[in-house]
N, C-alpha and C positions, 0 to 999 in steps of 0.2 A: 862386928861384921854380921849383917842380916843373913840369916840361914832360912832359905825358903824350900818347901817341898811342893812339887807339882804332881798331882795325881792325874795321869793320862790313861787312856784306854784305846786299844786297837779295836776298831769296829769294822764290820763287813761293808763293802761298797753298797750303797743303797739299792742299786739295781739287782743285787744278788744276796738274798737272805735265806740260805739253806737251813730249814728247821728239821730236827729229828722228831718225827711225829710221836715216837714212843716215849721220849723223855721230855719233850716240849722245850728243848734247849737248842741254841744255835750250833751248828756244825761249823765251827770257826775255821777248821783246817781245809774246808772245801771252798771257802770264799776269799777273794782278794781283799787284803785288809788296808785300812788307812787310819790316820790319827783322828779320833773323834773331833769334830769342828769346835765344839765349846771347850774341849781340853786344850786345843790349840790357842783358843783365846786366853785361857788361863795361863798357859805358857808365855804368851806374849805379854801379858800383864806382869808376870814375874821378870821377864827380860827387861822390861822398861824400867822397873825398880832397880834392877841391877845396873842398868846403863846410867841411871841418874844418881844412885846412892851407894853403888857397890853391893856386894853380897855374893852368896853361893847358892846355886840351884841344884837340887836333887830331883830328878824325874823318876817316878815310881809307877809301875804298872803291874797288873795281875792277869795272867792268861797263859796260854801255851807258849812253847819256846819261840814260835814265830812272832810273838809280841815283841821281842827284842828289837824288831824293825822300828817301832814308834820310839823307842828309847834312843836309838841311833839317830833318828830324825831330830829328836829333842836336843841331843848333844850337838848336832850339826847346826842348830839354830842358836845355840848359846848356853844350853844347860851344861853343868860341870861334870855330872856323873849320872848313872842310871841304876835303878834297882828293879830286877825282874823277879816277881813272886810267881813261881811256876811249880806246880805239883799236881798230879792226877787226883790227889785227895781234895784239892781246892776246887775242882771242876763242879759246875752246877750250883754254885752258891747263890743264894737270894741276896737282896740288897743289904740286909742286916748282917748276914755272915760275911759278906764282901767288906763292909765297913769295919767289922771286928778284925778281919785279917789284915787290912791295910793299917789299922790303928796300931796293932801289935808290931807289925814290921816298922812302922815309922818310929815307935818308941824304942825299938831295938837298934835300928840302923841310922836314925836321924836325930840322935839326942841333942837337946838344946835348940830344937828348931823354933823359929819365931813366927812363921806364917806358912799355912798350908793353903794351896789354891787348887780348886777343881772346876771342871766344866760344870755348868748348871744342870745339864742332862746329857744323856747319850743318844745317838741316833738309832741305836739298835733296840732300845727299850723305853726310853723317854720317862723313866720313873721319877727322876729328880730327887732320889732319896739318899743316895750315898753320901753326899756332901753333909747334910744335916745330921745324918746318923754317925758319920765320922766325928763330928764335933762332940756328939754325946759319948762316943767311945773314948775319945781323948780328954774329955771333961774340960773342954775350952769353949769360949764364945765362938758364935758363927753367924754369918750373914749370907743369905742366898740371893741369887738373881741380881748380882752387882754388875753394872755397866762400866764403871770406871773406878780406879782405885789409885791412891797415892799415899806416900808416907807423910806423917805429920807428928813430929816430936815424940817418937817412940810408939806411936799408935798408927792405925791406918784410917784414912778418911775415904768414904766410899759414896758414890752416887748411883741411884737406881731409879728407874721409872716404875711406879706401882700404882695401878688403878688410875692412870692418867695424871698422876702427881709425880713430881721429881723429889726424891727423898735424899737427903745428905746425912750420912751416919758416920760416927767415929767409933772405933773399937780398939781396946787395949790389946797388947800382944802378950802371949801367943794367942793366935786365933785362926779361924778358917773362913775362907771366902769362896763362894761358888760364882763364876763369872759367865755372863751371857756372851753371845757373838755379836751384839750390837755395836760396840765401840772399837774392839780390837780387831784389826784387819790382819789376815795371814801374811807373814813376811816370807820372802824368798830365802832359800838355803844358799849361803855364800859358798864359793868353791873351797875356800880355807876351812869352813865348817865341815864340809863333806870329808876332807882329808882328816880332820880331827876325830870325826865320828868313826872312822874305819881304821885308824892307825893307832891312836893313843887313848881311845875312849875307855873309861873306867865303868864297867857294867858288872854288877854283882848279881849273881843268880842265887836266890834263896828258895829253899823248899819249906815245907811245914816244920820239919824238925829243926831246921836252922833258926827259924823265927821263934820256936818254942810253943807252937800251937797244939791245942788239944784236938786230936783226930775227931772227937765227937761233936766239935764246935765249928767245924769248917766244911766247905763243899756242900754237896746235896745232902750228905748225912746229917749235917748240923742245921740245915735250913728249915725253918718252921713253915715256910710257904712252898707250895708245889704248883706247877703249871698244869692245869687239867686239859686244856685244849689250845691248839694253835692253828689258825687257818688264815688264808688270804681271802679277804672279802671280794665278792664279785658284784659289780654294779650293772644291773640290767637296763638296757635302753630300748626304746621303741620309737619308731618314727610316726608322727601324725600329719596327715596331709589335710590341710584346710582348703576348701574350694568355695567359690561364689564371689559375689561382689565384695568390695572392700568393707562395707558396713557389715555385711553378713559374717565376714571373717573376724572382724573385731568382736562381734557378738559371741562367736564361738570361743574366741580366746578368753573372754570374761567367763563364760560358762565352764570352761575347763580349769582356769587358773584364778578365779576370783579371790580365793583365800589367800593365795600368794601375793596377788597384786594389792589386795586390801591391806595386807601386813606391811607391804613396802611403803604405801602412801598413808597408812594410819587411818583407814576407814573400813567399816564393815560394809562391803559393797552389797551384800544380799539385803541387809536392813535398809540400806539406802535406796536400793532399786524397788523394794516393796512398798516403801513409804510414798513413792511417786505415783 
């Protein structure tokens, strides 16, 4: 039986990203959370494999206690069980430490896994680093930015668009795949799934001690990278009013934006104008 692990993350709604200016980390308890879109695609990829070939899906997430919500959502959609890694000592982890923590938890709680699936990136940070780093931590092959995946004689066959080329790859198992949002569409939660998620769901909550983690290698304490500054960019705008006859307005437009127009049409308008 195929044993799949899907790493999912609860992220804040895009409209509300409350940062702590002192630590440079997200204040996740102050924002309404949702399942990261690419993680939802990874879950859907696992569900399709389960529907066609059978198997077991374990959803795993790391975060505050409220992150249990996305595990229940995953179970409602068809995952078999959930694992919540939650401990204040894990807070503030960079991507390397996050991958280390997830890898140790997968080794301990998901022994004998065949395939790990992750979203290609998360909407709250967009680093796209955890999946490849997790492959390194688990010492298994990995392929990133996969659009479509299917089983093929004890291996997985994948398709992805890379630099305008369609690549077809095959990987032996166990392995890890990070999934894009291009092919897999979000599915609706069935009523029976909701009942299963809140009545008989198996969700194990593990802290650092339960996983056997070294306190010096987790959370902000174990992270080699630190966020120096977080800010929201502001885009300044100003209105420009052009007056005169149409010909004069066109001349003013070229005077103001000739570099941009030239770049769009592939001509150096200044040189072209001076040569006439």
